[in-house]
C-alpha angles and dihedrals in degrees: 000000000000118000098209138067094208138298116326119230094269094049091048090053093047091049091052095047092046094046093238092123087070092063107084094199090065097052095093100033089116088072088070090068106094127217089212130052106252115232090245090057095048091049089048094053092048099043112024116043134073097193136023123206112208131184119225136166127245124218092278092050094253114145119240130180118231122194112221122195142147117271091245095043094241131133119257103064091114121073134186103212098166145353113320092348128121126185119200124197104195141171116241120217129187115272097023110130091235089068089059090045090057092051089056095041109133092012131114114300094014113152130194093206118123137175125190143186126199118201125182095204094193093063106020089241110149142169134174139201142185130202145106135299110240101179136016124188122184126200112177105291095354131082134193114206124190116195137175116215124215098174129046132168141156111255127226110265095194102114103029116129111224114231136156117239127203126197113262108187090167091076110133110186125210129176114240098177131010115180108149092166117038120199119232093263099044124105136195112275121253089250091053093049092048089049090056094045091049096053131100094183135050134169118223121208122193139176133214113202108194123217117235094255094052103038095095093059099027110025122193115274144158127241134203126193141171125238121188141170143130118324107284097023089129111069136195122216107242090201092076103007094223109066111099119203114208112187118218114224124196112275141143093326097233091129091200097140096041089045093052089051092050089055100035110021099212131103143171132210134199123193119193128196104211091192098054103019091237117148131198116201119195136177131180153126113307141197135172117236122203142185122338095008091050091049090051092055099034111019115222092017116108099186135023141152118240117208118193100202116231097170141008144174128200118199129181131216093004111129110083091215130067138194113265104248091206094061121070116228119242114220115210111267088218095064111113123221116285110274115212128210119260089242092058124091092253097175090068100034105046113131112228118227115221113244109265125217120254131220126224119206107237106168143002123208111195115210099170133347089273102030126067144146115238115200120206141186120216121220088228132027117277129205115209136160121228107273097026124124135231123223115215134184115213104188092109089058092050093043092053092048094043090237100125110120137179130227121214122225103220092202095056104019086226122141110236115198113229116242119238098188113125136173127214134171113251106242099198130064136224130184092210140019112313139180094206123081136159132215120199106199142169122223108252114219106251091004113149098207102035089039092055093046094050091043087058091050091049092048093052091047092049090050090050091244096131089136087072089059089059091048109022098168091101089066089064088211105172130174135175124264111220098182150292121268145158142104095214095110140128114284112253118264139154105272095181094067122086118246115257110200111236094016116149090229092070111112119212113221126191112200113191118187132184110203112294087012085088091082099092090048090051089056091047092050091049090053093048090050090060094059120110092226129032106268121251092253139106108209127194110191116199117191127187107193145167090197102044095168091054091052091050090048091054091050091048091052091049092055091043095251094293133129121295109280113245092241094057132077123177130209115188119199116193145135091212129090116265118216096214092230094139108051091151089071090066092206125177111236121218128184116235129352136337105273140174091261091066094057091047095045092049090050092219115193102234091159092069119104094223099070137088130185125216122191127186125172144085120325095256091046092052093047091050092050092046091055090050092048092048089052089052092053100257118159102244089200089069094056123108116204130194121201140127115236093180 
């Protein structure tokens, strides 16, 4: 059930100023915010994260971010004892805003509102919640917090830097600077500014204070979000030494944080050093800056949030978890170059972006008028696991075809360049580095990139130049490769050992695909087909499709046109007629969609420890399948989902 009745006044204003209100597909995004904590989220909080940033209010209603973690830095300090309730057993360290909150507890202006964001930094998994604290118990330097959530949503992973964290129970916090109320003439210290400029991650806390006449529909709440980028993406104005500029990069288009700031112009920030455990807490007055004014202050940046700091605290050696020095961090491939302020000496400080590889279109295989496989050749070798995705930037294609356009934000009269960054699952497999990769994609109605690619295919077909589709190099269609990403991959096993039927080591995998969501499974099947021995897996592939023959053709190609492997069974769900062209696949045909009755009738053993479930498809498809699986007793915490929320 959705938690919201629509966009509150601040979110409406942010959507208008940002131009998001002109995109019909974003109008009902608020319905994705749940009133209940989904089981996947509760399992995530309890089993995946080593620290939890939460937003709280001080006695003057300013938001602050507190960092909650176990004393030993391990996972498991959060519990889910009952519906919509989380309990957190956390260590308190000097200088953390929650210590000040406890001093004021029960006093004037005290609020029980809380917002939180969990990030598993090793995988980019993330979820957030908002609600109220219902019970707080303090025992020396430890606190137990009970909270009831009334909002829950998955958070955009686009700019999260991947890093491995290790417990660090030896942390011994001390406060270096504590200035909760800055005077008009005070500035941030040099250490604080350097901390900001040296960060690739920041947490943003916001507050929405409802007016009396709107509180029934849009009650007051706190929000917490993640912002990430290249080191130095957050800037500080040298003119006053206390105004922080936080650029806003394109994301999931909820506009919750910007909307809260439009309605209640306050914000908090928390910067964490994962190498030293140091934390910088800030709070201040906030405003969003758009269009021409934004470009004047931060050239090339169309939107940012400006925080005029009114208080800050800098603590050292606080976080009881540290970055594993043996594992290299992985910056997000989506992060744009650092954008400096106009008042900075940009000629000397510009961050250089490494040259990225390009991809040349080599072949197009048309399956239907709106479904095709585009084959590419990279300018440098790529390493990708079956099921991973490739991120591509298509502006060179649009530049060469003079198709790049601009949209005008009526609120700001500022030209906003359209983004041409897209993500697709790679539909082929390679055991080593390879320059060749394939993308099986469907034309998206109104889609700029897929629309342009399929327009090109239609044009060549109309001009009877289909030979160019089979060898597309002559088109010289090149685009940029941003990177390879994704955790939706085959579980590890020992491929060099022969399969022993009935062995306990066999892992049961349920692959559930909605239409074009079959692409990661095609790549996985292609990889399994290359193994010397049959893999120690038992795979049930469920496909819901409007083009059943195309899906069967893709499977046949993945297994090299051979007989169905003994470890694979296929269930095809469709309302369309099937030609019967692939009898060797021995699929079971079902009329209609994948429903709860199938899982119950098949008596699948979801309680076993040796199974994993993978789902890939549209949002509504995934939600429908999840409900069916839950009804059949599946552990939703063991489900892997693939989808692109950006």
